[in-house]
C-alpha positions in Angstrom: -28.4 69.9 141.2 -27.7 73.2 142.6 -24.1 72.7 142.7 -24.2 71.6 138.9 -26.1 74.6 138.2 -23.7 77.0 139.9 -20.8 75.5 138.2 -22.4 75.8 134.7 -23.5 79.8 134.9 -20.6 81.2 136.8 -17.2 81.7 135.6 -14.6 82.5 138.1 -17.3 83.0 140.8 -19.0 85.5 138.9 -22.6 85.0 136.7 -21.5 85.3 133.2 -24.7 86.9 131.8 -27.8 85.6 130.3 -26.3 86.1 126.6 -23.6 83.7 127.6 -25.1 80.9 129.9 -24.3 77.8 128.6 -27.3 75.6 127.9 -28.0 71.6 128.3 -30.6 69.1 128.1 -31.4 68.1 131.6 -34.0 66.3 133.2 -35.1 64.8 136.6 -37.5 61.9 136.4 -37.8 59.0 138.9 -37.5 55.7 137.3 -39.1 52.4 139.1 -35.8 50.5 138.6 -32.3 51.0 137.5 -32.4 48.9 134.3 -35.2 51.6 133.1 -32.7 54.1 134.2 -30.0 52.8 132.2 -32.2 51.9 129.2 -33.3 55.6 129.2 -29.9 57.1 129.6 -28.7 54.7 126.5 -31.6 56.1 124.5 -30.5 59.5 124.9 -26.8 58.7 124.5 -28.1 57.1 121.2 -30.1 60.3 120.3 -27.3 62.6 120.8 -25.3 60.4 118.2 -27.9 60.6 115.6 -28.6 64.0 116.1 -24.8 65.1 116.1 -24.0 62.9 113.0 -26.9 64.7 111.0 -25.8 68.1 112.2 -22.0 67.3 111.5 -23.3 66.4 107.6 -25.8 69.1 107.4 -23.2 71.9 108.6 -20.4 70.2 106.2 -22.5 70.5 103.4 -23.5 73.8 104.2 -20.1 75.5 104.9 -18.1 73.4 102.9 -20.4 72.6 99.9 -22.1 76.1 99.6 -25.5 74.4 99.6 -28.1 76.4 101.3 -29.9 75.1 104.7 -33.1 74.0 102.7 -30.8 72.0 100.2 -28.7 70.5 102.6 -31.8 69.3 104.4 -33.4 68.0 101.1 -30.2 66.1 100.6 -30.2 64.5 103.8 -34.1 63.9 103.8 -34.4 60.1 104.0 -30.8 59.1 104.4 -29.4 56.4 106.9 -26.5 56.5 109.2 -24.3 54.6 106.5 -25.5 57.2 104.0 -24.3 60.2 106.3 -21.0 58.5 106.8 -20.6 58.3 103.2 -20.9 61.8 102.6 -18.9 62.8 105.2 -16.1 60.7 103.9 -16.7 60.6 100.3 -17.2 64.2 100.1 -15.2 65.9 103.0 -12.7 62.9 103.9 -14.2 63.4 107.4 -14.0 59.6 109.2 -17.1 60.1 111.4 -15.5 57.7 113.9 -12.5 60.0 114.6 -14.6 62.8 115.8 -14.1 63.5 119.2 -16.0 61.6 121.8 -18.0 64.9 123.3 -19.8 65.2 120.2 -20.5 61.6 119.3 -21.3 60.4 123.0 -22.4 63.8 124.8 -21.2 64.7 128.0 -22.2 62.9 131.3 -21.8 64.6 134.7 -21.3 62.3 137.4 -20.5 63.1 141.2 -16.8 62.0 141.9 -14.5 62.3 144.9 -11.4 64.6 143.3 -8.5 65.6 145.4 -7.6 69.6 145.0 -4.0 70.3 145.8 -3.1 74.1 146.8 -0.4 75.9 148.3 -1.2 78.0 151.6 1.0 80.4 153.6 1.2 79.0 157.3 2.2 81.5 160.0 2.8 80.3 163.6 2.6 82.6 166.1 6.6 82.7 166.9 7.6 83.4 163.5 7.3 86.6 161.6 7.2 85.0 158.2 4.9 82.4 157.0 5.7 78.8 155.4 4.0 77.6 152.4 2.4 74.1 152.7 1.0 71.9 150.2 -2.7 71.0 151.3 -4.5 68.5 149.7 -8.6 68.4 150.1 -11.0 66.0 148.9 -14.4 67.2 147.4 -17.1 65.7 145.6 -17.5 67.5 142.2 -19.5 67.2 138.9 -17.0 65.7 136.7 -17.7 65.8 133.1 -17.3 62.4 130.9 -17.3 61.8 127.3 -17.6 57.9 127.4 -20.0 55.6 126.1 -23.0 54.6 128.8 -24.8 52.2 126.5 -22.6 49.0 127.2 -21.9 47.5 130.7 -18.5 48.9 131.1 -19.2 52.5 132.5 -21.8 51.1 134.9 -19.0 48.6 136.1 -16.6 51.3 136.4 -19.3 53.2 138.3 -21.2 51.0 140.3 -22.2 53.9 143.0 -24.3 55.7 140.4 -26.8 52.9 140.8 -26.5 52.2 144.5 -29.2 52.9 146.9 -27.3 55.4 149.1 -25.6 57.7 146.7 
């Protein structure tokens, strides 16, 4: 987690300041089984979707229709997902299913091995000028994904997440 935090809070190796630090909803919980963990993450992703759909409609009503925040809240009170989708489509020509995955699914950070390719100048003792060489290093980094974790496809693609040794 320390590597994720330092990556999230730093830009070009420098802390970017309290007013600009990104925020995220992160929790550390020990779950008794892999299935319980998958169920929890599925619930969190569904919650992300519900909140984003509400906020997408809410801000469209405020910014494009000119409603006050209180009016937009009252308009959305008691609406279901289908109602919100209909408002977006009929009033703003927005198909929520075409919104970027980052907003509909949220962001999942997973540790992955990533190849980093750099060019280094190498000087041999007998040479006056160095030679440029391409160097590839494999590092483990937190990689952001915007994908569905509710279905089995994610877990089949990333079985290492649930392995006891990872």
